[in-house]
N, C-alpha and C positions, 0 to 999 in steps of 0.2 A: 485601616481595616476595611475590607470590602463589604458593602451593604448588599445583602442578597434579597431582602424583602422590605417593603415600606407599607405599613398598615395605617390607613387614614381613619382618624376619629374626629377631625375638625379642630383639634386642640393641641396636638403635639408634633406637627410637621416641623422639621428643622431645615435650615439652610443647607446643611451637609446632605440631607436626604434629597432635597430638590436638585442639587448639583449632581448627585449620583444618578438620579432618574434622567435628568436633562442630557447628560453626557454618556449615559449607559446605553446598552442595547435593548431592544424590545424584549420585555420579560426578564431582564437582568439589570437592575433588580425588578422583581415582580411587584405590582402595586395592588393591594387589596383593601377592602373596607373592614374596619373593626366591627365586631358584633354589636357594640353599643351604637355605632354609627348607623348600622342597618335598622336598628330599632327606632332611632330618632327620625331617620328619613321616612320610614313607613308611618310613624305617628303623625308627622307633619303633612304627608300626602293625604292621609285619611282626613285630617282637619280641613284640607282644601275641599274635599268632596262633601264634607258635612256642611261647610259654608254654602256651597252650591245648592245642596238639597234644601237648605233653609232660605235660599233666595237673598242672602246678604250681599249688598253691594260693596265690593272690595276692589281697590285700585289694582289694575293689571290682571285681575282675575275675571271680573265682570264689568270692567270699564276699559276704555282705550288707554293709550299711553301719552305721556307728556302733555301737550296742549289739549289732547283728547281725553283727559282724565275725567271729565264730566259726561262723557258719552257712554251710556250704559249698554252693555252687549247682551243680546238675547241668549238665553240658556243654550239653544241649539247651535250657537255660533262661538261658544267659548273655546272649543278646541281649535277652530279655524283661526281665532285670534292669535293663538300661540304659534301656529304655522306662519301667519302673516308677519309676526314680529321678526322672525328669522329672515324671511326672504326680503322684507323691506329694509331691514337694517344691514344686510350684507352688501355694503356699498364701499368697502375699503378699496384703496388704490395703492400703487407703488409696489416695490419688490415684496415678495413674501418673506416671512420670518424664516430664519434658518431652523433646522431640525431641533437642536438643543433648546432654543427659545420656545418653539412650538410645544415640545414635550413639557417644559416647565409650566407653560400656560395651562395646558390640559390638567396637569397634576394639581396646580394651585386652585383651579376652578372646582375640581372634584372635591378637594379638601374643604372648600367653603360650603359646598352642598352637603358634605358629610356631617356638618354640625347639626343639621336637622331643623333649621329655621326657615328654609327656602320653599318648601312645599313641593319639591319634585318627587317623582316616584323612584323607588329603588332600582328598577330596571333601567331608568335613564342614566343614573350615575354609574351603574355597572357597565352599561354600553360604552360610556366615555372611557372607563378604565380598561375595558376590553380592547378598544382602539389603541390606547396607549401601550398595553402589553403586547399587542400584535404588531405594533409599529405602523399603524394606519394614521398618518399625520395629516391633518387638514392643512390646506394651503391658505395661509392667513396673510392678506396684504397688511403691510406694516403701518400704513397711514390712514387716518380717518377718525381716530379717537380724540375726543375733547377731554377725557379724564374726569367727567362728571356725568351722572347717570351711568357711570362705569365706562368701560371700554367697549361701547356698544357695537360699533362696526366690526372690529376684529373678532370679538367674541361671537358675533353672529356667524362669521365665516368659520370659526372653530366648531360651532354647533351644527352647521348645515349637513355634514355627513351623517349625523344621527338620523336625519330624515331622508337620507339618500340623495342629497343635493350637494353641489359644490365639487371641488376637486381635492384629491388627497395624493400624498406621496407615499408609496408602499413598495418595499423591496427595490428601491432605487428608481422607480418609475412613477411618472405623474399620470393619473388616470381619473376618470369620473368616480365620485364616491359610490354611485349606484353599482358600477362595475366591481369595485372592491367588495362591497357588501354581498353581491351575488356570488362572487368566487368563494367567499367564506360561508355561504349559506345563511346569511343573516338577512332578516327582513328590516326594512326601514321602520323607525319608530313613528308612531302617531302621538304627537305630544298631547298631554293632558293639560288641564287648567294650570296656570302659573308657570309651567315649565319653560316656555320660550323666554319669558321675562327673567326667570331665575338664571338661565344659562347666559344671558347677554348682559345682565345688569351687575357689574362688579369690576374690581380693579386687578384682575388676574394678569392682564398684559403688562401694565406698568410694574406690577409686583415681580413678575418673571424677569423683566428687564433689570429691575433693581437688584435682585438676588444675583443674577449672572454677572452684572457689571460691578457689583461690590466685590465679588470674589476676584474678578480680573484686576480691580483697583488694588486689592491687597497684594497680588503678585507684582504689580508695577511698583508699589511702595517699597517692597523688599528689594526689587531690582534697582530702583533709584538710589537707595542707600549704597548698594554695591558700586554702581556707576560713579557716584560722587566720590567714594573712597578711592577707586582706581584712578580717577582723574586727579585727586589730591596727590597720590603717589607719583603720577606722571609729571605733575607740576611742581614737585618738591615742596609740597605744602606741609603745614604743621597740624598735628592733632590736638594741640594745646587747647583750642577753643572747645573741645569736647570733654574737658575735665569735669568730673562728677560734681565737684564743689561749686563750680560756676552754675551748673544747671539746677542744683539744689536751691539756689537763691531765686530762681524763677520757676516755681514747682508745678509747671504744667506736666502732668504725668507722662504724656506721650512724647513730649520734648525730651524728658529725662530718659525714657526708654530708647528713643532714637539715638541719643548721644552714647548711651551704653552699648548699643548695637554697633555703632561706628567704631568705638574703641575695640570691640571684639574683632571686627573685620580687619582692623589695621594692626592688631597685636603682632609684634615680632617683625614689623616691616623695617627695613633699612633704607627704604626709598623716601621716608618722611624727614622733615626738618625738625631739629630739636634745639631749643635754647640759643637762637641766633640773635644777639642784640642788635644786629644791623637789619634784621628782617623779623620783626616780632609778631606780625599778624598778616593774614591773607585777605584777599578780596572776599566780599560778602558771599559769593556763590560757593565758596569753600568753608568759610568761617561760620556761616549761618545755616548750614545744612540741618542741624537738629531743630532749629526754630521753624524752618520752612517745612521740612519733611515731617516734623512732629505735628504741625498744624494740619497737614494732609491726613496723617494718621487719625486725628480727631474727627475729621469729616467722614472717614471710612468707618470708624467705630459708630458714629451716629447713624450712618446709613444701615449698617448691620443691625443695630438696635431697632430701627424703624421696620425693616423688612422682616425681621424675626417675629415681630408682633403681627404684621399684616398677613403673614402666611396662615395664621390661625384666626383671622377675622372673618366675620360674616358681612359681606359688602353688597348684598342686593337689596331690593326694596319692592314691596313692603315685606316685613318679616313677621313670621308666625310664632306665637308663644303659646304653648299648650301645657296646661298644668296637669297634675297627677290624676285629676278627675275627668280629664278630657276636654275641659273648657278651653276655648281658643280665643286669643286676642290678636288682632292684626294691627301692627303699628307701621305707619309710613314715616320714614326718616331719610337721612342722607349719608348712610355709611358707604354709599357708592362714590362719594366725592373723594377725589384723589389728592387733595391738598397736602396731607402729611407726606405722601410719597413724592409728589412733584417737587416740594421744597427740598427733600432729602436728595433727590436726583440732581437738582440744580446745584445744590451745595457741593455734592460730590464732584460734579463736572467742573465747577470752578476750582475746587481744590486740586484735582488731578491735572488740570491745565497748568497750575503753578508748578507741578513737578516737571512739566515740559518746558516751562519758561526758564527755570533755574538750570535745567540740564542743557538747554541750548546755549545759555551764557557760559557754562563751564566748557562746552565744546568750542565756543568762540575763543576762550582763553587758551585752549589746547592748540589752536591753529594760528593764533596771533602772537608772533614772537615778541612784540613790544609789550603786550599784556602779560606774558609769562616771563618777562625780563630775560629773554634769550636762553631760558632753560631748555626749550625745544626749538628746532628749526622752523622757519616760516612754513606754515601749512603742512607741517610734518613730513617734509621731503628735503633731502640734502641738495638736490639739483633744482632749486626753485628757478622759475623762468622757463626752462625747457619743460619742466614738470609742474603741473598745478597742484599735485598732491591731494590734500584733503580740503582744498579751498571750497569746492562746491558741495562737499558733504555738509558743511556748516550752512550753506545757502538752503539746502533742503530742510534742515532742522528749523531754520528761521521761518521758512514758508509754513511748516506745520504748526509752529508755535503761534504764528500770526493767525492762521485759520482757527486755532483753538480760542483765541481771544474773541473772535466773532461768535463761535459756538457756545462760549461760556455765558453769553447773555441769558439770563434766566427766562424760561418759558412760563414759570409759575406766576410771574407778575402780570402776565397777559390774561385776558379773558374776552370771550365774545359771546353775546347772548344767542340762544338757540330756542327752538320749539316755541315760536311765537312769544318769546320773552318770558316763558315759564321757567325754563332752565337758564337763568340769567347770570350765573357765575360758574365758570368751569376752571379746572386745574391745569389743563394741558400737560398732564403727567407723562403720557406716552411720548409726546414731543420732547420733553425733558430727558426721557430715557434714551431716545434715539440720538439726541445731541450728545449725551454722555457716552454712548457707544462710539461715536465718531471721535470724540476727544480721547478716549482710551486707546483707540486704534492709533491715533496720531502720536500720543505720548509713548506708546510702545516703540514706534519707529524712531522717535527722537532719542530715546534711551539706547536703542540699538546703535544709532549713529555715534552717540557719546562713547559707548563701550568700544566700538570699532576704533575711534580716534585715540581713546585712552590706552588701548593695547599697543597701538603704534607708538605712542609717547613713551610707554614703559620700555619698549625695545631701544629707543634712543637713550633713555636714562641708563639702561643696563650697559650700553656701550661705554658710558662714562664711569659707572660704578664698578664694573667688572662682573664676571659670571657668578661670584659669590653673593651678590646682592639678593636680598630676600623680600618678597612681597608679604603682605599681611596674611593672617590665618584664613581670612575669608576671601580676600581679593586674589590670593595666589591660585586657588583652584579655579576661580572664574577666568583668570588670564589663561590658564592651561586649557580650559574648555574652549575658549575662543581660538586659541592657536591650534587646537585639533582640527578646526574647520576653516580657519582663515589665516593666511600667511602674513608676515611682515611685508609691507608694500615698498619695494625698492625703487620702482619707477612707475610712471603712469600706466595704468591698465584698467580694464573694465571692472569697476568697483561694485556695480549693482548686484551681481550674484552674491558677493560677500555680505552686502547689506541685507539681502534677503535671508541668508543663512542665520545671521545674528538676530534678525527680527523674529525668526521662527524660534530660536532658542529663548528669546524673551517671552514670546507669547505662550510657549509651552511650559513656562515656569522653570526651565532648566538652568537659567542663569541664577535665579533665586535659590534653587535646590543645591547648586554647586557650592554656594557659600554658607550653607547651614553648618553652624558650629555646635556640635553636640555637647561640648563642655561649656556651660553657660557661665562659668566663673568670669567675673568682670576683669577686663584687662587693666 
C-alpha cells in the first residue's frame, strides 16, 4: 500500500515510512508534524528561553561544547554560539550521500526533534520538513563522523542550508543553499539558543544508513535463497538436508524458516536428486544453506529491531524535561553514543559477507567439473580451451568475497579519543554503516554472478533431462526472468553487459519478487 503522508510525533515512525520517504518524491509522501509534537516542541523551546532569562548555566546553551564545556557564554553571544557550531562542525569530506540517504537523515532528525526534549523552535523543525517536502537536499559529505557526540560533521552539513549556507541539490541541480532559499522566497533562519547543538548532536546518519541497508540486506537474503536453490538444481543436488524433521532438532527459528522456504522454492522440481544410495549428501555449500542463510536472517532481524527503536529515540544532549507545571530540568547524558547501532551495523556486515562467501563457493562448484563430478562441463562451456566460458566470472566473485573479508572487520571495536580527551570513547557507527553498504553492494554482484552461472548450468542439465524437465515453484519463474534478459552462452562473448543486467534485477528486488510463492503451504 502506498504511503501518502507521514506524521511525525517522535514516537511512532516506522522503517516502512522511512523507506517510503527516502525513495519517494518530494512531497509524496508529504511529511508533517503531529499536533502533539508541535505542542511539545513549543513547550521545550519556551523552557530554553526561561532558563536564559533566569541566567542558569546549561551545557551547550550558555557554555561551549566538548572540551569547552566549562566556558560560560555571555547572554548576548548565545545565538552566535549556535551559528558557530554549524560552521565549525561542517568539516566532512568525501563523496556526498545519495538522495535517498539524505532524505532519510533529514526525516529521522526531524522525528527526534519532534519528541520535544531538544529545545528547538517549531519554525526550525518546520523548515527542515519544508526542505524535505520541496526536495531541497543538503549536500552531506559521507565521512567525518565518529559516532559519538552524534554524527556531528555530517549533521552540521545537513543543517547549514537552514541558515543559508552550504550547498543543496534541488530539481536535479547543485546550487548554493542561499540561492535555493531566495528562489523560494524563504529567509535564512537565525538559530536560537540550543538549536545548533540539537541539530548536530545525534545518530540520524548512522540510523539512516542502518534502515536503508537493513532493507537491502533483506532483499539479498531472499535472493541468496533463490540463487542457492537454482545452483542446487543445476548441480543435481538433493533437498533432503532441508527436511523439516532435521531442523526441528536444532530449533533456531530462522534456520527452520529458511529450510521451509527452500522446500517451497524447490517444490515440484525434477532437477533435484532423490534417494541415491551412491550419493547421499552434498557439499556444505548446498547442504548447509539453512544453517548459514538462517544465521544471516538472525543478524538482519537483530538490525531491524535496533533501528526500529532508534528511529523514535531522542539522541541529542543535553535533554530538557518539562513537567505539567512548567518546571524544567536539564540532564546531560550520552544518548548520542552510537554503540548499539555500530555493533548492529558491524554484525550485519559480517553476516551479509557470509552470504557472499557461500555463494562464491557455490559458483566455484558450478564452474569446476571435478567438484561437480562432471554433472556440468568445465567452466560451463562445451568447447573448453578455445572458450574460457565462465572461468573469470568466478574470479570476479572471488575478488569481491575477498574484499568483503577486509570490510567485515568491525569498526565498533575501534575508538580514538577526541576533544582534548573529554570525548574519549566513540562508536565509529557511520564507518560501520559505510562498510556495510560496500559489503551489500559486493554481495549483490556475487549473487548476480551465481545466478548467471546457475541459469547456464540449468540449460546444460535440460539438454540431458529433456524439455519436459521442471524447475521448482520458486526457481522456475526466476530462471524465466533471467532468460528474458540474458541468453544461454554458446561461445565466448562479452559477458559484462549480461552481468550488469542481472545485477540490476538483484538490486531492484526483481529476482526476489519473481520467486514469491503466494501459497505458503509447506512443500
